N, C-alpha and C positions, 0 to 999 in steps of 0.2 A: 271494599267493593270496587271493581274496575269500572272505568267509564264505558258508556255505550257507544259503539261505533257510529259515525254519521251515516245517513242515507246515501251520500255520494260515494264514500269509501265502499260500503256494502255493494252498490251498484257496479263499480269498477271491478271488485273482486269477483263478482258473479260473471261479468263479461269475460274476464280473464280466464275463468274456469270453463267457459262455454266455448266448444270448438266451432260452434256455428255462428260466432259473432262476426258482424260486419265491420268491426272497427279495425282498419288497416291504414298504415302509413304509406302513401304512394310516392315513390322516388324514381328518378331517371337513373338508368344504368348504361354507361358507355362501353362499348365493345369495338375494338379496332382490329382490322385484318388487312394485310398480314401484320405480324408482330415486329417486323423489321423491314426496311426498305434497302434492297441490295442493288445499287447502281453499278457497282464494280468499277472498272476503268472505262472512261469515256474520252475519246479522242478530242483534244482541243482543235477547233472551236465548235464541234458538234454539241448537241444536247441530247438528253434522254429524258423520258418521263415514265413515272410509275403511279399507279392508282392505289389509293388507300380507302378501303370501305369503312365507314362509320355506321354503327348500328345503335339504336336505342333499344335495349333490352328490358327497360324498366317499365313503370306504370304511369309515369309523368313525363311532361315535355322536357326534352334534353336541349339545353342552350349551350352551345359551343361558342364561347366568347373570343377565343383566339387559337389560331393554328400558326405556329412560327418555328423557325429553326433556332436552336439554342445559341449557335454562333452568330446569328443574324448576318450570315454571309450572303452577299449580293449574287452569288452563283445559283441560288435557289429561288424559285417562284412557286407560290402555293395559291390554288384556286379551287374552292372559295376559301377565305381565311376565317370567316364566321358562318354558322349555320344554325338551324333550329330543326329538331327532329321530334315528331310525335312518337308515342309508343309503338314499337315494332316497325318504325320506319328507318330506312337506310339512305346514305347518300355517298357519292364518290368524291374524293378530294384528289386533285391531280397535283403531283409534286414533280417539278421539272428542274433538272440539274444541267447547268451550262458552265462547264469549267473555264476559268479565265487563264489558267496556266498550268503547269505540271506539278500539282500538289495533292496531298491527301486532304480531302474535304470532309472526312468522317465527322459526324456530329449527331445530334438528336432532334427529332421532331417533337415539339411540345404541344400538347391538346389540352386547353383549359376549358372546363365545362362546369355545370352545376351538379354533376354526380357527387353526392355527398361522400361516398366511399373512395372515389378516385378523382379529385378535383383537377389533377394534372396527370396525364398520361404521357409517358415517355416512349417514343418509338425510335430505336437505333437506326442511323443512316450510315451505310457503307458506300463511299463514292471517292473517286480519285480522277484527276485530270492526267491524261497520258498522251504521249507523242504517237503519232501514226500518220499514214498517208492521207493527205487532205487535197482534193482537187480544187482548182481555182480557175474560174472562167475569165477570159480576157476577150474583148470584142473590138476589132479594128477595121473600119471606122464604125462608130455607133450611129451614124446617119449616112445615107447614100443619096446623093442628088443626081439624077439621070440627066439634068439639063432640059433643053428643049428638043422634043422629039415629034416628028411629023406623025399626025394621026394615021394609023394603019401600018407604020413601019415599027421595026423591032430594034431594041438596043440591049446591051447586056452590061452589068456591072457586078461587083462582088464585095463581100465583107468576110472577114476571116475570124473564126472561133479558135482560140488558143487555150491550151491547159497549161497554165504557169505554176500549177501546184505540184504535189508529190504523189497524189493518188489518181486513179483513172477517173476521168470526167465523163459522166453519162449524160447525154443529151436526150431528154425524156421525149416520148412519143407525143406528149401534149403540146410540144413546140409547133408553131405554125404561124401563117399570115392572117391578119385581121381582114384583108380584102384581097382575094385572089383573082379578081376579075380581069385586071390589066397587068398584075405583077405575078410572075410564076418562077418557082424555084427550079433551076436546072440541076443543081446538086442539093439535096435535102439531108440536113444533118440529123433530123429526128430519128431517134432510136440507135444512134451510133455511140461509140465510146472512144474518146480521145485520150491517148496515153500521155503521161506527164512529159512536157516539153513538146508534145505534138500539137498540130493544128488541122483545121478543116476549112478550106475555102468554100463559102456558100455563094454560088453564082445565081444571080437574079436576072430575069428577063422582064423588060418592060415594053408593052405593046399598047399604047394609048389609042382609044377609039375617038377622042376628041382632042382639041387643043386647050380645053378648059382647066387642065391640071388634075393631077391624081396623087393620092398618097396611101400608104399602108404601113401597118407595123408588124414586124416579125418578132414574135415573143419567143425567147430562148428559155425553156425550162430545164433545169439541170440539178445535179446533186452537189452543187457548190454550197457548202453550208452557210456561207456568209451572203452570197447573192444567188438565191435559188431561182430567181426570175430576173430577166434583163430584156430590154427592147432594142430593136434597131429600127430606125425610121427610114422609110423609102419614099422618095419624093421625085415626081416627074412633072415637067412643064409648070414649075412654079408651086406645085403642091395643091392647087385648087382650093378646096374648103379646109385645108389644114390650117389649124390655129396656131400661129407662131408665138413665141414668148413676146411679151410686151414690156418695154423699158419705160418706166415712169420716174420723173424727177420732181421732187418737192423742195423748193428752195426760194429764198427771197429774191425779188427782182431788182431791188435797190438796197444797197448797204452802204455804210460809212467806211472810208479807208481807216486802216489801222485797227480793224476788228477782225475777229475770227468768225467765219460763218460755216454752216454745215449744209451739205448737199444730200438729201435723203432719197435714196433709191429703193427703200423697203416696200414701197407701193408697186413695184414691178411684179409681174406675175406671169405664170405660164398656163393658158387656158387648158392645155392637155394634162397638166398635173405633174410634169416632170420637174420636181423641185427637190431640194433647194437650188437656187439660181447661182451662177457665177457672175460677178460684177467686173466690168472693165470701164473705168472712168479715164477720160483724157481731156487735159486742159489745152484746147486747140488755138486759143487766142487770148492775149492779155495785154494790157496797156504798155506803151513804151516805158521802160524803166523798171517794170515789175519783174522780180525774180522769184516770186512765190511759186509754190507747187502744192498739189494735194497731198494730205497726210498719208493716204493710202489708197492707191488707184484700184485696188481690188476689194475694198471694204463696201459694205452696203450703204453706209452713210458717212463718207469721209469729210473732213473739215479742211478749211484753207484760210491762212492769214492773208488778209487783203492789204497789201503793202503800198499800193498806189491807186490813184484815182483813175477812172476810165472803164472800159468795157471788157468784161471776161466772158469767154465762150467755153462751155463744157459739154462733152458728149458722153452719154452713158449707153452701153450696149451690154445686155445680159445674155447668158447662155444656160440653156437647161441641161438636165443630166444626161441627155443623149446627144449633146453636142450641137443643138440647133440654136442659132443666135437670132436675136431680135433685130428689128430695124433700129438704127441709132436714134436716141432721143437727145435733143439739144436744148441747152438752157443758157440764155443770155442774161447776164447780170450787170448792172451799172453800179460801180463804186462812185458814189457822188459825195464830194466833200460837204460837211455840215458848216464849216467855217466859211466866212465871206471871202477871205483871201487864202488861197491854197497854191503853193509853188512846189513844183516837183523837178528834181534833178536826176538824170541817169546818164550813164556813159557805156561804151561798148567794149571795154577791156577789163580784165582782171588784173590783180596785182598792181592796183593804182588806187590812190586815194584823192578824190576831188571833193570840194567842200562848197557848200551853198551858203551864200551870205545875203542878208536883207538889211539895208541901211535906211534910216529915216532922214528926211529933210536934206542932208548934206552928204553927197557921195565921198567927200574927202575924209570922212570919219571912218576910214578903213581900219579894222581891227581896234577900234576905239570903244571902250565900254562906257556907257550902255547902248551907244547908238548903232552898233554893228551886231546883229543877231547872227550867231555862227556857232561852230563847234565848242569855242572856248567862252562863249556868251550865249548859252542856249535858251535862256528864258528872262530876257531883261525886262525891267519895269519901264514902260513907255508912256503911260498915261495916267489919268485920274479916274478911270472907270474900272478899277479893279483889274483883274487878270484878263477881262474879255478883250481889252485893246493891246495886250502884251503878245509878242510873237513867241512861237514855240518851235524849237528845232525837234520835231518829232521822231525823225529817223536820222542817224548818222552812220553812213557806211564807210568803212575803212579798208576793205579788201578788194573792191572792184564792183563795177556794173551799177551800183546804187541798189535802190532808190534812196535819196535823201529828200526831205521836204520840211519847209517851214510854213506854219499856218498861223493866222490871226483870226480869232472867232469874230470880233467886231472891231475892225480897225478904225482909228480916228482919222479925220480928214487930214490930207496932206499928200506928200510925194514919198514913194517908197522905191528904192534903188535895188535891183536884183543883180548879184555878181556871182560868178563861179571862179574858184581858185584851184588850179591843179597843185595840190599841196605836196604830194609825195608820189614819186615813181619807184615802185618796188619791182621793176622789170616789165611793167605793163606797156610802157612806151607811149608813143603818140596815141591819143584816143579822141573819139567824137563825143562830145557832150551834148545832151538834149535837155531843155528846160520847157516845162509846160506851166501855164498860168490859168488858174480857175478863179472866177468871181461869182459868189453866190451859188457855187456847185456847178457852174457851167464853164466848159473849156473856152478860153478866150483865144489862145494861140499857142504854138510851139515853135521853138527855134533850135537849131543845131550849130555847132561850132567845133572845129578840130583844135585840140589843145595839146601843148607840151608842158613838161614839169615847170612850176612856179609861174606860169601864165595866169593873168587875170582876163576874164571875159566880162565885159560890161553888157549885160544882157538886155534889160528893159527897165522903163520907168512906169510905175503904177501910180496914177493920179485918182484920188478919192476926194469928194464923193462922185467925181465925174464918171468914174469907171473906165478910164482910158488907159490902155496899156500900149506904150510906145517903144518899139525895139530901138536899141542904140547901134550906131554904125561904126563905132571905133574898133581899130585893130586890137588884137591881144597885146598885152604888155606885161612886163615882169613886176612882181610884188616886192617891195622893199621891207615888208612886214611879214611875219610868220605867226605871230601870237597876239593875244588881246593885251591892250595897254590900259 
């Protein structure tokens, strides 16, 4: 005897045999049209866009999780890259092709979705970057300043539109002035075509009604594929309410010598939005003996090694993309020694080697180790307080100009003798040496002396803790020693 079927099996069997059953499996169905994207040849650097329609022909929500190019080439952009479609709903996907060079960029568009029958749909793409005539707009100048003009009188100036490309340059009718109340075009380029290598002078007339200043913007709309829109600034009588670029410097006011500091100009801005800005830094003043320079005068935030104590003055001027410059911003920075005793030597010739010496207690100990701190004894042990009371030859310049400096963080009480030796003449000849002495970060005094090869200059005596610095009046004399003993 056969077993009896279960009630559930009988029910499913009856439903399967019944054409009026409501038991259906609802699924999404993706339909894409067209079935291929034919860009053909597109001239570099133009772009072309094609639209792809996606339709949900199923009975459940279609979830498109990714639309991407199989080659993942950067010349294609897709928008949107994901989407969701209800049954019978459709959406347009824009595929843009912008060839970077002259190559075949044929590939496939991959559409991933929850369609159970076709989880990945492949759409062939036919595309190639080709050479062809391309216009290129050049404007000279990009800003025109009419200067000072008496109210009611008229003056003229011009700027030139040039086509430096290989295809016809079309100046579109949408080109025009933002304010035509006091500025007027005598020769209007709008609607004209400029041949390759050709130009069009745009003559502008300025008739101010007051002396308060005026400005306007002439916007050039063209078929230049890289710069379809460009502005020319027109300024009269100072520009009135025109907002010039603003240079901003963020930097330390006080730094220590022999450190590297950064001058940050990234806070500079253009209220009119013509950015990015160009930066022009200038070091206009620095201490006597300093030979430092900015790492990059055109950088947004250059750095500089502080090679000498004293005052440094820098100027920053920024320029926007239409050639308008800011007022110069100035930053004054003090390089203040942290050491209690700081001695700086510089000289005014190259190809020469002068040496700074600092002797303790007895000036007769010339080139005697450890009493003479110099190039051959740069960090002698002078006291019982660890390294704080020892001199340090922090800079030793052998090619000319200096600087050289000797520092003591916390010198012991006593007398210190400052000497300069013209060690070697490498064709620099007679030179003028300058020595500056700082105590507790403050400049006490500076002295200068003309020197020749192998001469010694007895500069000054420092008395501590009195804090007295007394210059010596002796004439230069020759050294009988050249190295440490």
